[in-house]
C-alpha positions in Angstrom: 25.7 -111.4 107.8 25.6 -114.0 110.6 27.3 -116.6 108.5 29.9 -114.1 107.3 30.7 -113.0 110.8 31.2 -116.6 111.9 33.8 -117.1 109.2 35.7 -113.9 109.8 37.5 -114.8 113.1 39.3 -117.7 111.4 40.1 -116.0 108.2 43.4 -114.5 109.3 44.7 -118.0 110.0 43.5 -119.2 106.7 45.1 -116.4 104.8 48.4 -116.6 106.6 48.9 -120.3 107.1 46.6 -122.4 105.0 47.4 -124.1 101.7 46.2 -122.5 98.5 43.3 -125.0 98.1 41.8 -124.0 101.4 42.2 -120.3 100.7 40.5 -120.8 97.3 37.6 -122.7 99.0 37.3 -119.9 101.6 37.2 -117.3 98.8 34.4 -119.2 97.0 32.3 -119.5 100.1 32.6 -115.9 101.1 31.8 -114.7 97.5 28.6 -116.8 97.7 27.7 -115.2 100.9 28.2 -111.8 99.3 26.1 -112.6 96.3 23.3 -113.9 98.5 23.0 -110.6 100.4 24.6 -108.0 98.0 21.4 -106.0 97.6 20.9 -105.6 101.4 24.5 -104.8 102.3 25.6 -101.5 103.8 28.7 -99.8 102.5 30.6 -100.8 105.7 29.7 -104.5 105.1 30.8 -104.3 101.4 34.1 -102.8 102.6 34.5 -105.8 105.0 34.0 -108.3 102.2 36.5 -106.3 100.1 39.2 -106.5 102.8 38.7 -110.2 103.1 38.4 -111.2 99.4 41.3 -109.1 98.2 43.7 -111.5 99.8 41.9 -114.7 99.1 40.6 -114.4 95.5 44.1 -114.5 93.9 44.4 -118.1 95.1 41.3 -119.1 93.0 42.1 -120.7 89.6 41.8 -118.7 86.4 38.5 -120.1 85.2 36.9 -119.6 88.6 38.2 -116.0 88.8 36.8 -115.3 85.4 33.4 -116.5 86.6 33.6 -114.4 89.7 34.6 -111.4 87.7 31.6 -111.9 85.5 29.2 -112.0 88.4 30.8 -109.1 90.3 30.7 -107.0 87.1 26.9 -107.0 87.2 26.6 -105.9 90.8 26.2 -102.1 91.4 27.8 -102.2 94.9 30.5 -104.8 94.2 33.7 -104.5 96.4 35.7 -101.7 94.7 39.2 -102.9 95.5 38.4 -106.5 94.4 37.0 -105.3 91.1 40.0 -103.1 90.6 42.2 -106.2 91.2 40.2 -108.1 88.5 40.6 -105.2 86.1 44.4 -105.1 86.5 44.9 -108.8 85.9 47.0 -109.7 82.8 44.6 -112.6 82.2 42.0 -111.1 79.9 39.4 -113.7 80.7 39.4 -112.2 84.2 39.8 -108.6 83.4 37.4 -108.3 80.5 34.0 -108.6 82.3 34.7 -105.8 84.8 36.4 -103.6 82.2 33.3 -103.9 79.9 30.6 -103.1 82.4 31.5 -102.7 86.1 30.2 -99.4 87.4 32.4 -99.4 90.5 35.6 -98.9 88.4 36.6 -95.2 88.5 38.4 -93.4 85.8 41.7 -93.5 87.7 41.7 -97.3 87.4 40.6 -97.3 83.8 43.2 -94.8 82.8 45.9 -96.9 84.6 44.8 -100.1 82.7 44.6 -98.2 79.4 48.1 -97.0 79.8 49.7 -100.2 80.9 47.8 -103.2 79.5 47.4 -104.7 76.1 44.9 -104.6 73.2 42.5 -107.1 74.8 42.0 -104.8 77.8 41.5 -101.8 75.5 39.0 -103.7 73.4 37.0 -104.7 76.5 36.9 -101.0 77.7 35.8 -99.9 74.2 32.4 -101.6 75.1 31.7 -99.6 78.2 28.6 -97.5 78.3 30.6 -94.3 79.0 34.1 -93.4 78.0 35.7 -90.1 79.1 37.8 -87.9 76.9 40.9 -88.8 78.9 40.3 -92.4 78.3 39.6 -92.2 74.6 42.7 -90.1 74.1 44.8 -93.0 75.3 42.7 -95.7 73.5 43.0 -93.9 70.1 46.7 -93.4 70.6 47.5 -96.9 71.8 44.8 -99.0 70.3 45.1 -101.2 67.3 42.6 -100.9 64.4 39.8 -102.9 66.0 40.1 -101.0 69.3 40.0 -97.7 67.5 37.0 -98.7 65.3 35.1 -100.0 68.3 35.8 -96.9 70.4 34.8 -94.6 67.6 31.6 -96.5 67.2 30.7 -96.2 70.9 27.9 -93.7 71.2 28.8 -93.2 74.9 32.4 -92.3 74.1 33.4 -88.6 74.4 36.4 -87.3 72.4 38.6 -84.3 73.0 39.8 -82.1 70.1 43.1 -84.0 70.3 41.3 -87.3 70.2 39.3 -86.3 67.1 42.5 -85.2 65.4 44.1 -88.6 66.1 41.0 -90.4 64.9 40.9 -88.4 61.7 44.6 -89.0 61.0 44.1 -92.8 61.4 40.9 -92.7 59.3 43.0 -91.4 56.4 44.3 -95.0 56.1 41.0 -96.8 57.1 37.8 -96.3 55.2 35.8 -98.2 57.7 36.9 -95.9 60.5 36.1 -92.9 58.2 32.5 -94.1 57.9 32.3 -94.8 61.7 33.6 -91.4 62.7 31.6 -89.5 60.1 28.4 -90.9 61.5 29.0 -89.6 65.0 26.4 -87.0 66.0 28.9 -85.1 68.1 31.5 -84.7 65.4 32.0 -80.9 64.9 31.7 -79.6 61.4 35.3 -78.5 61.3 36.5 -82.1 62.1 34.0 -83.5 59.5 35.7 -81.3 56.9 39.1 -82.7 57.9 37.8 -86.2 57.8 36.3 -85.8 54.3 39.4 -84.1 53.0 41.5 -87.1 53.8 39.1 -89.7 52.4 38.5 -91.3 49.0 35.5 -90.3 46.8 34.0 -93.7 47.2 34.1 -93.5 51.0 32.6 -90.0 50.9 29.7 -91.2 48.8 29.1 -94.2 51.1 29.1 -91.9 54.1 26.6 -89.6 52.5 24.3 -92.6 51.9 24.7 -93.8 55.5 24.1 -90.6 57.5 20.8 -89.1 58.5 19.3 -86.6 56.1 20.1 -83.6 58.4 23.8 -84.6 58.4 24.0 -84.7 54.6 23.7 -80.9 54.4 26.9 -80.7 56.6 28.7 -83.1 54.3 27.7 -81.1 51.3 28.9 -77.8 52.9 32.2 -79.4 53.9 32.8 -80.8 50.4 32.1 -77.4 48.8 34.5 -75.8 51.3 37.2 -78.3 50.4 36.8 -77.6 46.7 37.0 -73.9 47.4 40.1 -74.3 49.5 41.9 -76.4 46.8 41.1 -73.8 44.2 42.4 -71.0 46.4 45.7 -72.9 47.1 46.2 -73.7 43.5 45.5 -70.1 42.5 48.1 -68.5 44.9 51.2 -70.5 43.9 53.6 -69.2 41.3 55.6 -71.9 39.7 57.3 -69.8 37.0 60.5 -69.0 39.0 60.7 -72.7 40.1 60.4 -73.9 36.5 63.2 -71.6 35.4 65.4 -72.9 38.2 64.7 -76.5 37.3 65.2 -75.9 33.6 68.6 -74.4 34.4 69.5 -77.5 36.4 68.3 -79.7 33.5 70.5 -77.9 31.0 73.5 -78.3 33.3 72.8 -82.0 33.6 72.2 -81.6 37.4 68.5 -82.3 37.6 68.6 -85.5 39.5 67.4 -87.1 42.7 70.0 -85.3 44.8 68.7 -82.0 43.6 65.1 -83.0 44.3 66.1 -84.2 47.8 67.7 -80.8 48.4 64.6 -78.9 47.4 62.4 -81.2 49.6 64.7 -80.9 52.7 64.7 -77.1 52.4 60.9 -77.1 52.2 61.0 -75.5 48.7 57.5 -76.7 47.6 57.3 -75.0 44.1 60.8 -76.2 43.2 60.1 -79.7 44.4 56.9 -79.9 42.4 58.6 -78.5 39.3 61.4 -81.0 39.6 59.0 -83.9 40.0 57.1 -82.7 37.0 60.2 -82.7 34.9 61.3 -86.1 36.2 58.0 -87.9 35.9 56.3 -86.2 33.0 53.2 -85.3 35.1 51.9 -81.7 34.6 52.6 -79.2 37.4 48.9 -78.5 37.9 48.1 -82.2 38.4 51.1 -82.6 40.7 50.2 -79.6 42.7 46.7 -81.0 43.2 48.0 -84.4 44.2 50.7 -83.0 46.5 48.3 -80.6 48.2 45.8 -83.4 49.2 45.6 -85.1 52.6 47.0 -88.4 51.5 50.6 -89.5 51.1 49.8 -92.1 48.4 50.5 -89.8 45.4 54.1 -89.2 46.7 54.6 -92.9 47.1 53.3 -93.7 43.6 55.4 -91.0 41.9 58.5 -91.9 43.9 58.2 -95.6 43.0 57.4 -94.8 39.3 60.7 -92.8 38.9 62.7 -95.0 41.3 63.3 -92.6 44.2 65.1 -93.8 47.3 63.2 -93.8 50.6 65.2 -90.9 51.9 63.9 -88.7 49.1 60.3 -90.0 49.5 60.5 -89.3 53.2 61.6 -85.7 52.6 58.7 -85.2 50.2 56.2 -86.6 52.7 57.6 -84.2 55.3 57.6 -81.3 52.8 53.8 -81.7 52.5 53.4 -81.1 56.2 55.6 -78.0 56.3 58.6 -77.2 58.6 56.5 -76.9 61.8 54.7 -80.2 61.6 56.0 -83.8 62.0 54.6 -87.3 61.5 54.7 -89.6 64.5 57.5 -92.2 64.2 55.0 -95.0 63.9 53.0 -93.3 61.1 56.2 -92.5 59.2 57.3 -96.2 59.6 53.9 -97.2 58.1 54.5 -95.0 55.1 58.0 -96.5 54.7 56.6 -100.0 54.8 53.8 -99.1 52.3 56.5 -97.6 50.0 58.5 -100.8 50.1 55.4 -102.9 49.3 54.3 -100.8 46.3 55.1 -102.5 43.1 56.7 -100.4 40.3 54.3 -101.8 37.7 51.3 -100.6 39.9 52.8 -97.2 40.3 53.5 -96.9 36.5 49.8 -97.7 35.8 48.6 -95.0 38.2 51.0 -92.5 36.7 49.8 -93.3 33.2 46.2 -92.8 34.3 47.1 -89.4 35.7 48.8 -88.4 32.5 45.8 -89.5 30.5 43.4 -87.5 32.6 45.5 -84.4 32.4 45.8 -84.6 28.6 42.1 -85.2 28.4 
């Protein structure tokens, strides 16, 4: 500390009146003094270094700041305010090392960064040894595909019920994420069932092969429950009145897209399915099974096959959720984009396959 004390009296003048180069050099020298004695420093001494460096380090060039951030990220008693300053930097080369591993960053700083910064900052945080539920809630909501996959694969990450719901919703469009979430040891059985219900058969089989033997029993139970649930739903719907209503419209020459849109917007499920069956040639039982699933893909395929406008497809997507649920705007926009990209020829082939299976 002797050398540090000899520098301190002149520091105020350096900070206030010196040129950037001299400030940067002073920062470098003081950081080296800290690194030499870090293991022996008391909390009051660390605080002193913190007060000094917080004003000087910003004058160090980006590469040098990144090197300092890397070194400070490995020190258990690193200056807290300085490390927080590194974490808040827009330059990811500087922020990433402390976001990945520094133990002096508290949750308040991490939450602030998660809310305000970009995907590079979120990706760096996804590698931390421990992630709180509050932090993962934000990361799953704001993160891109790679951030969410990395967060879900972090064994030290904790997820709230809300966080798991968001993960499961995103996993419906991401088989890799389904496999990652499904292998988490802390995934409750109820959430496992939701995850499997929204996944493809090939993904379910792959997950079954990947998990530990004791987890396979939970997957088997969940799949049996899903099958029972689908059977129950199919058995309780009465499509006869809806078929009569659709037949009346057809005879009057009024069974068209406008009628289907009206059914969907009024959340008349049976009438919507009966109308779609008449317009597409797919059987009601098959359509009911497809519409009752967790994925929106069948709605897009059928809509594209019979040439429905996006407004009608949108209403059918929302119909599946019911009047008290709503897709997030970003998710709905993804559905719209996918519908625009779907080729009619592809949709026709899928519909032909469904018709073949139902006749078989």
